[in-house]
C-alpha positions as CSV (number, residue, x, y, z in Angstrom):
1,M,19.4,-83.0,-18.0
2,N,22.7,-84.7,-17.0
3,H,23.3,-85.9,-13.9
4,K,26.9,-86.4,-12.9
5,I,27.3,-88.9,-10.2
6,S,30.4,-89.6,-7.9
7,A,31.6,-92.5,-5.9
8,D,30.1,-90.8,-2.7
9,K,26.8,-91.1,-4.1
10,T,26.8,-94.8,-3.6
11,N,23.9,-96.6,-2.1
12,K,22.0,-93.4,-2.5
13,K,18.8,-92.7,-4.5
14,I,18.5,-90.2,-7.2
15,V,15.0,-88.8,-9.4
16,V,15.3,-88.3,-13.2
17,D,13.1,-87.4,-15.6
18,K,12.5,-89.4,-18.9
19,G,15.4,-88.3,-21.8
20,D,17.9,-87.6,-18.5
21,T,21.4,-88.6,-18.8
22,I,23.1,-90.2,-15.8
23,E,27.0,-89.8,-16.0
24,I,28.9,-91.7,-13.3
25,E,32.6,-91.4,-12.6
26,L,34.8,-93.4,-10.7
27,D,38.6,-93.5,-9.9
28,E,40.4,-96.6,-11.6
29,S,43.4,-98.1,-11.9
30,P,43.5,-100.9,-14.5
31,T,47.3,-100.9,-14.3
32,T,46.8,-102.7,-10.6
33,G,44.6,-105.4,-12.4
34,Y,41.1,-103.7,-10.7
35,S,38.6,-102.1,-13.6
36,W,35.1,-101.2,-13.0
37,E,32.5,-103.4,-14.6
38,I,28.7,-103.5,-14.7
39,I,26.4,-106.1,-13.0
40,E,23.5,-104.7,-13.4
41,I,21.6,-101.8,-15.5
42,G,17.8,-101.0,-14.2
43,G,15.9,-103.0,-16.8
44,N,14.3,-101.0,-19.7
45,V,14.3,-98.0,-17.7
46,L,18.1,-97.1,-18.2
47,G,20.3,-98.0,-21.2
48,L,24.4,-97.6,-21.5
49,Q,25.4,-94.7,-23.9
50,S,29.2,-94.8,-23.6
51,N,31.8,-96.5,-21.0
52,E,35.3,-94.7,-21.2
53,Y,38.6,-94.7,-19.4
54,K,40.1,-91.3,-19.2
55,R,43.9,-91.6,-17.9
56,N,45.0,-88.5,-15.3
57,K,46.9,-85.9,-17.4
58,I,49.4,-85.3,-14.5
59,V,50.3,-88.7,-13.9
60,G,53.1,-91.1,-14.9
61,I,53.2,-94.3,-16.5
62,G,51.2,-96.7,-14.3
63,G,48.9,-94.2,-12.8
64,G,45.0,-94.1,-12.6
65,G,42.5,-92.2,-14.0
66,I,38.3,-91.9,-14.3
67,R,36.0,-94.2,-15.3
68,S,32.9,-92.4,-16.8
69,L,29.6,-94.3,-17.6
70,K,27.1,-92.7,-19.4
71,F,23.3,-94.1,-19.1
72,L,20.1,-92.7,-20.7
73,V,16.7,-92.8,-19.3
74,N,14.7,-94.3,-21.7
75,E,11.4,-94.7,-19.6
76,Q,9.4,-94.0,-16.8
77,G,9.8,-96.9,-13.6
78,N,12.4,-97.6,-11.0
79,G,15.8,-99.1,-11.9
80,S,19.4,-99.6,-10.2
81,I,23.1,-99.5,-11.7
82,K,25.2,-101.8,-10.0
83,L,28.9,-101.9,-11.0
84,K,32.1,-103.6,-9.5
85,N,35.6,-102.7,-9.1
86,W,37.5,-106.2,-9.4
87,R,40.2,-108.4,-10.9
88,K,38.9,-110.5,-13.6
89,W,41.1,-113.3,-13.4
90,S,41.1,-113.6,-9.9
91,G,37.6,-112.7,-8.9
92,D,38.7,-110.0,-6.2
93,I,36.7,-107.4,-5.6
94,Y,38.0,-104.4,-4.5
95,Q,34.8,-101.9,-4.6
96,Q,31.3,-102.1,-5.6
97,F,29.0,-99.0,-6.6
98,Q,25.0,-99.0,-6.5
99,L,22.7,-96.1,-7.4
100,D,19.0,-96.4,-7.6
101,V,16.9,-94.5,-9.9
102,E,13.4,-93.4,-9.8
103,A,12.4,-92.3,-13.5
104,Q,9.2,-89.9,-13.5
């Protein structure tokens, strides 16, 4: 089963099964210098499958889009996905996202 997660699920916990996927979609505006980066992926329980940026079709130059990160639930256990939206060169963190995962 694929679990689609949006920004409003930050600091929440979800229960999933081994073999499921978790797809997190977050707004991103890389032209402002801020982009999402993975801080932590919960041990061996979760593995990153893909990390893509999709620009919104209706926006003009400099407009934003969606960062889509897909994780595979590799095994049973507990883990967390921690992300930050930041400017690498300055260290400024604009937002953080965390999802706690219980895999059965």
